[in-house]
N, C-alpha and C positions, 0 to 999 in steps of 0.2 A: 504494500500500500504506500510505502514511503516514496518509491520512485514513481508510482502512478500519480501521486499527489503533485509531484514536481512537474510532471507532464501536463496534468490538468491545469495547473497554474499557468504554465507557458502557453496553453491553448486559450487562456482567458476565461475558463469556466468558473462560475461562482462557487465559493468554498462550501456553501450550503448544500451543493449537489454532490460533494465528494462521497459521503456515506452511501448515497443511492447508487452512484457509479461503482463503488467497491462491491456493493451487494449484487449488482447485475452480473458481474463476473463470476460470482459464486453460485448463482441461481441454478445453473445446470447441474452442478455437483450436489446441491441440496436436493434437487428433484430426483436425481439418480439414486441417492442414498435412501430417500423416502420410498421410491419404487422397489428397491431391493428389500426393504423392511416389509413391504406389503406382500411380496412374493414369498419370502422365507420368514415366517413368524418366530423361528428359533434364533434368528440373527439378532444379536444385541449390540448394534453399533451405537445407538443413542442410549441415553440414560434410561434405566428402568423407571417404571411409574413411581412418582414421588407422592407421598401422602403427608399432608400438613398435620402436625401433631401439636401445634401451638395453642394458645388460648383462643376462646371464642371471640366473636365480634365485640369490639369495645366502642364506646362513644368517643368521638373526637374531642380532644382538649387542645385549645389554642396554645401556641408556644408561649405567649406571655402569661398564661395561667398554669403553667406546668411547675 
């Protein structure tokens, strides 16, 4: 991403678009990985299912009243 950022800057692209442009290049790999996981359910490339064990929903307390 470092060298891509230099090239994007030289091309005059807005810096706000850099994350989008970095993600576009990875999209094919993400989709291929997802497809492999659908075909073979025994494959554990991604993290296993995560279950939240923390406290239940709490009321919001403003920062100045904490």
